[in-house]
C-alpha positions in Angstrom: 52.7 30.1 114.3 55.5 32.2 112.7 56.9 31.3 109.3 59.9 29.0 109.5 63.3 30.7 109.2 65.0 28.8 106.4 66.3 31.4 104.0 66.5 34.0 106.8 68.4 31.6 109.1 71.7 32.8 107.7 71.0 36.2 109.2 70.6 34.8 112.7 67.1 36.1 113.0 64.4 35.3 115.5 60.8 36.1 115.7 58.9 36.9 118.9 55.3 38.0 119.4 54.6 41.7 119.5 53.9 43.0 123.0 52.6 46.3 124.2 56.1 47.3 125.3 57.1 47.2 121.6 54.9 50.2 120.7 57.7 52.7 120.9 59.9 50.5 118.7 57.3 50.0 116.0 56.6 53.7 116.1 60.3 54.5 115.5 60.3 51.8 112.8 57.3 53.4 111.1 58.9 56.9 111.2 62.1 55.5 109.7 60.1 54.1 106.7 58.6 57.6 106.0 61.6 59.9 106.7 62.8 60.0 103.1 59.3 60.8 101.8 58.9 63.7 104.3 62.4 65.0 103.7 60.9 66.6 100.5 58.5 68.6 102.6 59.5 72.0 104.0 57.7 71.3 107.3 59.7 71.9 110.5 61.0 68.7 112.1 58.5 68.9 115.0 55.6 69.1 112.5 57.0 66.1 110.5 57.4 64.1 113.7 53.9 65.0 114.9 52.4 64.1 111.5 54.2 60.7 111.4 53.3 59.9 114.9 49.6 60.5 114.2 49.9 58.4 111.0 51.5 55.5 112.8 48.8 55.5 115.5 46.1 55.5 112.8 47.9 52.6 111.0 48.3 50.7 114.3 44.5 51.1 115.0 43.7 50.1 111.4 45.7 46.9 111.8 44.1 46.0 115.1 40.6 46.7 113.7 40.9 45.1 110.2 43.5 42.3 110.9 42.5 41.2 114.5 43.9 37.7 114.0 47.1 38.6 112.3 50.3 37.2 113.7 52.3 40.3 114.8 56.0 39.5 115.0 59.0 41.5 116.0 62.2 40.5 114.1 65.3 40.3 116.2 68.9 39.9 115.4 71.3 39.3 118.2 68.6 40.1 120.7 67.9 43.5 119.2 64.6 44.4 117.5 65.3 45.2 113.8 61.9 45.0 112.2 58.4 43.6 112.2 56.4 41.1 110.2 52.6 41.0 110.5 50.9 38.2 108.6 47.2 37.2 108.5 46.2 33.7 107.4 43.2 33.6 105.1 41.5 30.7 103.4 43.5 30.9 100.2 46.4 33.1 101.0 48.7 34.6 103.6 48.3 38.4 103.6 51.5 40.2 104.6 49.9 43.1 106.5 53.3 44.7 107.1 57.0 44.0 106.7 59.5 46.7 107.8 63.1 46.8 108.7 65.1 49.5 110.5 67.5 51.4 108.2 70.6 49.6 109.4 69.0 46.2 108.5 67.9 47.2 105.0 69.7 46.4 101.8 71.4 43.2 103.1 69.0 40.6 101.8 67.1 40.2 105.1 63.8 41.3 103.7 64.1 39.1 100.6 65.0 36.1 102.8 62.0 36.6 105.1 59.7 37.0 102.0 61.1 33.8 100.5 60.4 32.0 103.8 56.8 33.3 103.9 56.3 32.3 100.2 57.6 28.8 100.9 55.5 28.6 104.1 52.3 29.6 102.2 53.1 27.2 99.3 53.5 24.3 101.7 50.0 25.1 103.0 48.6 25.3 99.4 48.2 29.1 99.7 49.6 32.2 98.0 50.9 35.4 99.4 49.6 38.9 99.0 50.6 42.4 100.1 49.5 45.9 99.5 52.4 48.1 98.3 52.5 51.8 97.7 53.5 52.4 94.1 56.5 54.6 95.0 57.8 52.2 97.7 61.3 51.1 96.8 60.5 47.6 98.1 58.1 47.2 95.2 61.1 46.2 93.0 62.0 43.5 95.4 58.5 42.0 95.3 58.6 42.0 91.5 62.1 40.3 91.5 60.6 37.6 93.8 57.8 36.9 91.4 54.9 39.0 92.8 52.6 40.4 90.2 50.2 43.3 90.4 46.7 41.8 90.9 44.8 45.0 91.4 45.5 48.7 91.2 44.1 50.4 94.2 45.1 54.0 93.5 48.1 54.8 95.7 48.5 51.1 96.4 48.8 48.0 94.4 47.7 44.6 95.6 50.6 42.3 94.7 50.3 38.5 94.8 52.4 35.4 94.3 50.9 31.9 94.0 47.5 33.1 95.2 44.7 31.1 93.7 42.2 33.3 92.0 38.9 32.8 93.6 35.9 33.6 91.4 33.9 36.5 92.7 30.1 36.1 92.5 28.5 38.0 89.7 
């Protein structure tokens, strides 16, 4: 069941389940999230594209393997796909596996509204929310503004959480 669209309702968003026909869209979406990073490279455009395509396919396979029960949603606005939200429900938390928006949809408050809806959805179920975030990802500032805190440093990534009950790990 997708998160309710309360805060995000003002953006006229809709969720629909990911389908195999969406693969080209999510690949283009992934490439758009990495363009700025690779702009610093002196690789030819064809090499950048080949690298990012390979990276996306590896990510897609990773998500299917390690988050087989995740809800994979395509975000639509006015019938057009503008992003994705993948969420996996765990015992004590909702793990945001991925949230991404196309460049034209960024910076308008859509991502923040979706995140607020996920946080409220989790809280209503007595759960917290967690997400892995690359340390240099500009969205990290948004997560901090929304109240996420770094729970664990994982090298390139940080595990960020909000409202997640800390479950004691066996000694």
